[in-house]
N, C-alpha and C positions, 0 to 999 in steps of 0.2 A: 161213556167214560170221559169223554171230551167235556162234554156238558157240565157232569158232576165237577171236573175240576175247573171250569170257567164260574160256577156256582162259588166254588171254594175261594177262588182268587178274588169275585165280586165281593163275598163277604169279608174277606180279611181287609180289602181296601177299605170298606164302609167301617170296618173297626178302627183302623189307623186312623181315617179322617176323622172319625168321633174322638179319637184319644188326641188328635192333634188341635181340635177344635176347643176341647178340654182343657188342654193345657195352655192354650193363649189365653182362655179366660181366667185360668187360675192364677198367670202371670199378671195379669192386669189387675186383680184383686188384692194379690199379696204384696205389689208393689215391689219385689225382689228382697222382701223381709217375712219371717213369720213372727206375728207379734205375740206375745206371751201375755203382757200384765203390765197394767200402768197404776202408780200409787205416788205416794208422797213420803220422800224420804226422811227430811226433816220440817218445821214449821215454814210453808210456802215454796219449799223446792220440791218439784215434782220430775218424775222420770217415766219412762217407757222401757219394757225390757223386750228384745226378741233374739232369736238363735238364726245365725249364720247369713251369708250373703250370697245370693243367687249369680252366678258366674257362667255357668255352662249348662247345655241340654243334652240329655241322653239320645239314643236313637229313636223314642218315640215322642219327642219333644218335650219331656217332662223336665222340670227344672233340677240340676245337682247344686248343692251346697258345697261351697269350697270350704268353709270354717264352721265347724258346729259348735264352737265355744260360745258360750252365753254371753250375749253384749247387753249393753244399756245405753240409753241417750236420756240427757237432762232436757225435759220440755219446757221448764222455766221457773221463775221464782217470783214471788211477791209478798214481800215482807216490808213492812216500815219503821219495824223497832229494831233489828239488828245490824250492827256496825260490819260485823265480820261474817263471812261465809268459806267454808272450806267444802268443795265437790270432792266426793269420796272417789277413789278409782275403781272400787268396788261396790255394787250393792247387791248384797250376798254373795252368789258365785257369777254374777255378771258384771263384765268388764266395761266400765264406762268410756265411750270412744268419740261421743258426741255432743255439743250443746246446740240443739235444734230450736229453741224456743227464746223468747224475750225475757229480761230481767226486769221487775218493776220495784224500785226502793228509792227512796228519799233519804235514807241512813246509810246504806252500804259504803263503807270505805274500800274495804280489801277482799278480793275473791280468790282463794288458792284453788288453782286449776293443776289436776295430776298430770303427769307426762303422758298417761293414756288415751288425753284427749287428742283427736287428730282432725276436727272437723268442729268449726265454730259458724254458727249463722252471723252475717254481718252485722246485723243490728241487735244482737243478744243483749248489749250493754248501753244502748243508747238512752234508755230512760235511769240511769243511774249517773248524777251528774258527776260525782267526785269520787268514782271508784279507780282503784290501783290493783293489777294483777301481781299475784305472787305464783311463780311458777319455775321450772326447771330451766337451766342454760341449755338453748339450742332447741329447745321445745316450740310446738306448733303454737302453744299459747305465747310464747314470746315474740314470734313471728307476726301472730294477728295484733298483740299489743304495740308493736311497732306500726303496723301497717294502719292503724286505727288512731294513733296519737294517744294510747293509754301508757300511764306511768307502770313500770314493771319491775317487779322485784324479783331476785333469784330467792331460791329456798335458802333460809339460813342468812341471809343478809340484813343488814341494818338500815341499809339506805336503798331507796327504789333507784331504779333505771328508766331513764326516758332518752329518745331519739330527739336531738336537736340540730337541725341543718344536717352537717356532714358527719355529726359525731354523736356516739353512743355515751351517755351520762350515767354516773351514780350521783345521786344528788342528796344533798341535806336540806331538808325544807326550813329547818331551824334559823340556820344560819347564813342560806341561800349561798353555799358553796358547792362544787362539784370536782368530780374525778373523772377524766377522760377515760373509758373503757375500750372505745372501739372507734374506727374511722371508715365510714361506708362508701366513701367517694372514690374517683380515679385520678383525681388531679395531682401532679407530681411536685408541684412546688407551693407550699403552703406557708401560711402564718395563722398559727393558732390564735383566735381571738381570747382576749382576756376575759370575755364574759358572753355568755350563751343564754339568750331568754334573760331570766333573772337572776342567773346563777353565776358566781365569779370562778373561775376555773384556778384551782389551787394546786393539782396533782394532775401528772401524767400516770395511767394504772399499768399495772402488770401487762404486758403484752399488747399494749393499747395499739401501737403501730408495728406489731410483728410481723415479718414478711410482707411490708408493704412495697410499693415500687416509687415510694418518695425519692426524690432527687436532693431537695431542700428545705429547710423547715427552720420557721423561725419560731421561738417558745416565749409566751409572752412574760412580763415580768410580775404578774399574780400568782405563778407558779412557783412553790418552794421544793416540789420533789419530783423524781423521774424515777419511776418505780422499776423493778427488776424485769429485764428482756423488753423494755417499751418498745424498742426501736430494732430488737433483735432480728437479724437476716434481713433487715431493709438493704438488701445489697447494693442498690443503686443510690443510695444516700451518701452524697459528697460534702453537702453542708449543712452544719447546725449551729443554731444562733442560742446559747444558754445565757439566760439573765441573770443579774446580779441577786435576784431573789431565790435562786435556787440554793437549798442547803444540803440536799443528797442527791446522789445517783447510784440507782440499784446496780445489783448484780447483771452481768452480762446486757446492761441499757443499750449499749451500742454496739455489742459485738457481732462480726460479720457484715458490718456496713462499711463502705467505700472513702471514708472520710480521710482527707488528706491532712488538714490541719483542724485543731480544736483550740478553743481558749475556754479555759476553767475558771470562772469567776472566783473573785476571794470569799464570796458569801458560802460555798461549798463547804461542808466541814465533814463529809464522809464519802467514799467513792467504793462501791462495791467491788466484788471480785469479778477479774474480766469484763470490766465495765466498758473498756475499748479494744478488747483483744480480737484479734484477726481482721483488725481494720489496716488501713494503707497508710496511716498517719506518718508524716515526715516532719511535723511541727506540733508541739504541745506546748502552749502558753499558761503558766501557771503563775498568777500575780502574788 
């Protein structure tokens, strides 16, 4: 009886070892994905579909897939005739989550990237000299564009966005003007430049500096408007210089700042609701 038990134990161990070796082999081949199909979605745009991402293993060392949703990646683009390209968020029932290959195009001007994409190879658009990215606000594609110096538009916008120095701009390439959309540095005392790159700053956009740690701001005389909530809840802001070029100050533009005094230039023709509400103002000068 003891001999039989020993033989059974030995046999079971052998089976488990074989299963273990097999699972290691299958993982190295599968490379964490089960490939299904490769194809061409549109003229020059190629894709690969797969299912699931391997994250855990069962007691036999076999892979367990955490996501059984059908997924897809864009593997490349080669087309020298089209000026615009829209990458789909789904190919059939496969959700597009990645751009893994390089794009080759001398004509491409805009690429629309859906919010479903969460990975883009760093060299993807190196061979597209003048391309801009159209994407969702806060999307991975926006982050990629900013990190790689690519002009970025939001869905539905009529002007693209770029990062220039410490600022995010919405730019007009016809008259070379720009609106400040955001501030990405930590300086607390700033003089906003009248010009960034080739663009003249004519507006401070909605929420551009909202919630910042700024203490002092000098606005250039190229600016004609200060948008709604532009400096809203910049609680430490105690000093602002508004130039004689500004004609409008938006709703809640400086609300919940710590301004002690402010001079409104005579160029201003409109001040929005609550523009200076909940500040510490003791002095307001209106020419």
